N, C-alpha and C positions, 0 to 999 in steps of 0.2 A: 665774195666771202671775205670773213677776214682773213688775214694774213697769220694767222694762228700766234699770233706775241702774246704774251699772261704773263702778267707779271706770276716771280714766285711766291707761289701760299704755301704755308707751314700749317706743321698740324694743329703749333697750340696759336694758329688764327681768328678757330673761330670763325674756317671757312671750310666743304665741303669738296671733293672734290673728283670729280666724275668723269668717265675720259667713256663714248660706247663708237662702235664698230660702225663707221659708215658707210653707206649704200656704194656699188659701182651701179652707173649713171645712167643706160640703157637701157630699162624700158622701167616703164611706171609701176610703183610702189602697189606693192598686195595687201590685201589680210596679214599676211606672215612679215611684211614689213611694218605695216600696222603695228600685226598685237607688238614686237620685240620696240616701237618705243614710243609707245604710251602706258608701256609699261615701264618703263628708262624715265618717264614723262613725272607715273604715278613718284619713283621716289624722290627724283628730283621735286615735286613735290611736296614731298613726307621732309627732307629737309629745313622747305624752308616753312614751311608750320613748321616746325619746330627753333622757330627764327635763328637756323645759320643763314648761313653767309654761304653761294651755291656759286663754282666757277666748272663748266660744264664744256670738254670739247671732242668734236667730233672730226673725222675725216670723210673727203671726198675720196670716193679712187677713180681719179678722173681719165686716169691711162690705164689700162688692166688689158687682157684678152678677150674675157666675154666681150668689151663694148668695143674694143676695135674690130672682132669678129665679128657685130654686128650693127660697127659702121660700114663696116665690108658690106653687110651680105642686098643692106638697104641704100647703098648705093651716095649714105649722109658721108660729110667729115666728120672724125673725130671728138671735134674739140668742137662745134655744131649741137651735137648728136650730145659729148656729156654735159655740154649747159644749160640745153635743151629738156634732158630731163633733172635736171638739181632741182628746176625753177618747179616744175613737173611733181617732184618730191612735197618740194620747201612746200608750194601751195595743200601740197595733200595732208602736210604735220599743220600746219595753222588749220585745218577747217575741222583740227581731228584737235581741236588746243591742250595742240603741242610746244611748248615750250621751247624755244630756243634756243641752242646752245650757248656760252659764250661767243669760243671762240668754233669757227666751222671753216676749214680749212683744207684745200686742195694736197692733190701731191704733187701736182706741177708747180704751181706752189712751194713746197716743201723742198726741193728737188736739194735745195745744200742743208737743210739740216739729214734729208735721207743719209743723203755724199758725207758730213764727217762720222757720222755714226758708221756707216761703212768702212772707211776709215780709222775709225777711232776700235771698230774687233776688227783687224787686220791687225793694230800695232797690237794689242793682245793676246795675238794667237788662236781667235777664231773663228773667220771668215777668212777666205780659202780660194786661188782660181782654182777654174776647171778650162781647157783649152774647147772651142769651139773650131776647126778649120774648115773654111775654105774648101769650096770642088777644085784650087789649087795648095788645097796649104795652108793655106794664109788664115791669120783669124785674128780675135780677141779674144779677152778672155771674160767667161764668168765670173762669175763673186759667189761663194756659199760660205751659209755661217753653219757651222761645227754643231748643233744640235749632242748636246748632254741628254738622252734618254732616259738615264735613272734620277739623275738631277726637277725628272718631271712628272717624279713618281706614277707614270704611266701605263706596266706594262712594258711587256716587248709581241712581237710576235708577226705571225702573217696579219692579221686583221687589224693591226695599226697600221703595219703597210699598207694594207689593203685603203683603211678608209686616206691616208695622206693624199691617194693617187686618185683616191675621189675624190675629194676635197683639195684641187689642185695643183698637190705635190707629185713629182718623177723623181720613187726609189729609184727607178733605172736607168738616168742618165749614166753618164760610159767617163769612168773622170772622179765620181762623187768617192769622200772618206765611207761615208756616209749614206745607211739606201735615205736616213731618217734627213737629210741636210737639208737644208728650205736654200731656195735661191736667195738671194740680197739684192743682186746687179748682172742685168742682164744685157746681156752683149751687143747695138748693135745687130742687126738680120733686115733683109731686103723689105723695101715698103712695109717698116715701122718706125713708130716716131722715133727717135733718139735724142740727146745729149749729149754736146759736150763734157769731161771731167773728170777729175785725177781720175779716178775707177778707170776709163778709155768713153767711148762714146754709143749710151747704150740710152737705158731708163730704170729703174727701178722693180725688184720684187714686190710681192701683197705684203707680208709681216711687218719688214720692217720699218715698212711709210707708218705705220699706226703707233708701232716703238718708239722711230723719231719726231709722232706728229704726238704722238699724247708727251711726251717728257720736255721737250719746247713748249707747252704750251702749259706745262700741268707743275711741272718736277718732278721728281722722282719720289717713292712711295706714297700717294695720293692713293682719295682713296676707295672706290670702282670699281673696276672695267666693264662694258657688259656688254653684248651682247646677244645672236640668236643661242641655243644650242650648238648648231652646225659648228660653232663654230669655237667648242672646248678644245676639236681640237681639229685642225693642225693650227691656230691660230689663236689664239692666246699664250698657249702654254711656248713659242716660239716667237712672240709678239714680247712676251717677258724676256724670253731668258735676253734676246737678245739687246736688249736692255739692261738689263742688269749685268748683263758683260760688257758693258761700253761704259756703264756710265756708273759700274760698284756698288751702287746700291740697290733696295727692292724695287720689282717695279707696282707694281697697283698690292693695295694688301687683298683686296679681295673683289673675286671673280664672279657677275649676273648674269645668270644667262639661261634666258625664255628659250619656253616652250613651242615647241612649231603646229602650225598652224596647216593640218590635211580639208583635201574634199572629198570624199566618197571613199576615205580612209589611207590616200597617196597625198604625202604631207605636199603643199602646194611647193612650184616648182617651173621656172624658164623653160628648161629644160621639154621638163616633161607636159609643160602647157595646161595645167588644171589650175586656172587663176584664178581668182575673186580680187577685183582693182577696187580700191578707195577711189580713183574717180567714177570710174562705171557706177555703184555704188550711188558717189554724190550727183551725178546723169539725172539719172534715174529716179531725182527726188526725197534718198532715203536723206531723212536729218542727219550731219555728220553726226547732230549729240548720241545720236541711238547706235551709229557705228561705233562711239567709242564705249558705250553699255553694253555694248555685245561684245569690243576688246576688254573691257575692266569685269564681264559675268563668270573671266577665269584665269584659276590662279596665273601669276607667271608664268611656271616653273613649270606647268599642265601643258601636254597636251590636249590638240583636240582637231573639231571637226568642225567646219562652218555645214548653215546648212541655212536654206530661207527663214527654214521657223524657228530658226531662233536671234535670226536678225528682224522677224514679228518681233517674239517675243520684249524683245526690248524696244522696240521703236511703244509699246504698249506699256515697256514699265516709263517710262519716257513721259509720257502723256499725265499716268499715274501721278510723278514726280512734280512736272508741275502743275496738272488742277490742286493737290496739295499748298504748293507755296507759295497759290493764288490766291488761296483761305483769306480770310481774313483771323483765323486763329490756326494753333495747332495748342497740341501734346506740347508739355515742356523738354524744351532743347537742349535745356544742360546733359541728361544720360543721351540722350543723342550723341553727344556730337561724343563724349567721352570716349564712343563705345564704339565711337566708325575713326575715330584714332588708338583705340585701342584696338584692329581687328588690324589699321594700318603697321600699324610700330610693331604688328608678331607676322613677320617674313612678308609685309604687303601684301596682306590677304582681303585682295579684293571685293571680291563674290561675297565676303561676312559683310565688311563695310556696306555693302549695296544693299547687302540684308537687313542690314538695320537700319535704311533711311527707309524697303517695302512695308517696314514694321511700324512706320513714323505713320509714313502716308497714309495707312490705317485706320488710324487712328484719331477722339474723334478730340476738341483739348479748349484751355478756355486761354491759353497766351497769345497775348498778339502777337508777341516780333518773336512767337516762334519758328513761324512760317521763315518772314525775310532771316533768320539768323543757323535754320536751318540747311535755307536754301546758298547762304553767306558760303559755307563749309561745303555745301558738296563741290558749290563751284574753283573754291579758293584749291579744297587738297587732291577732290577726286577730275576734278577740269571739265567738271557738265558745265555744263549752261542756258 
């Protein structure tokens, strides 16, 4: 993995700056993960097609509770589990033609940046300590971030607190100033990995890792922070507030929240075990481009349910396209290229772009250059080989 260090890129350089929240590598990538990263890849490719330079950073949460719990349950060293599952993820994304990030930074290698951000938050009065006494009344301190609920524009009430608890928060932790304040630094607990730092011996909280890695890699005021819609709260607003409080500058100009993929009407999740893994489909002989077409057949913001019938239709679509690209001539490419770019330019409307190629592939024509031109755009912009 890269160390996450990049030159600072300003808004006047012609470079678009993108941050995507990465995986916690305790299990293989399922279709929900793949949908997120293929949709982010579509944005990446759209910027490249528009002749923009792109600086794309992504993290790997290579130390966190789910990883430690899985490692303990399977009697595997947590470091080995993180490394192995990160490699599986990278292999799956490569098979799906997802362009790699410019910088892929793990939390463990970014500890100094995280610690520096927490120290800065303490200096500006947004970080505070909560004691964690042991059975002898002794103990270290956890560090928490004072979240500004009103500034987040999220509303209030029990629903928000319940969502915070559901997605890794601890609203009932004693000693916190506010129930929505989030953990910045977790003091060492028996049997958990920990590092000696000026904050005390411990490990980072979740939200601050993305804040620190994004600012280090991209600078402040970058273009887009992306991730699944389940990150819309609490992860994205808390990361943003932490970075903005630490730097005094805006974090991301926009957020891209990708819809949820379900199976039989229920969102895919590791806790439920209702997962369709990318590597399983590939091991079963499914062409990875058919999987990519399956994902692109849904708008990035849409929720949808996977079914084998949807995959079968995507495999048939891929066969039709490849047959059309192999013809000696086809209908004129110019209108097709314009229409595909127009669809992607309209809030990344991938289903509309796919429909344009469908219509072209069903037409006959005498333009000998058309199949190659359309195939070239399909590969470059839609990522379908």
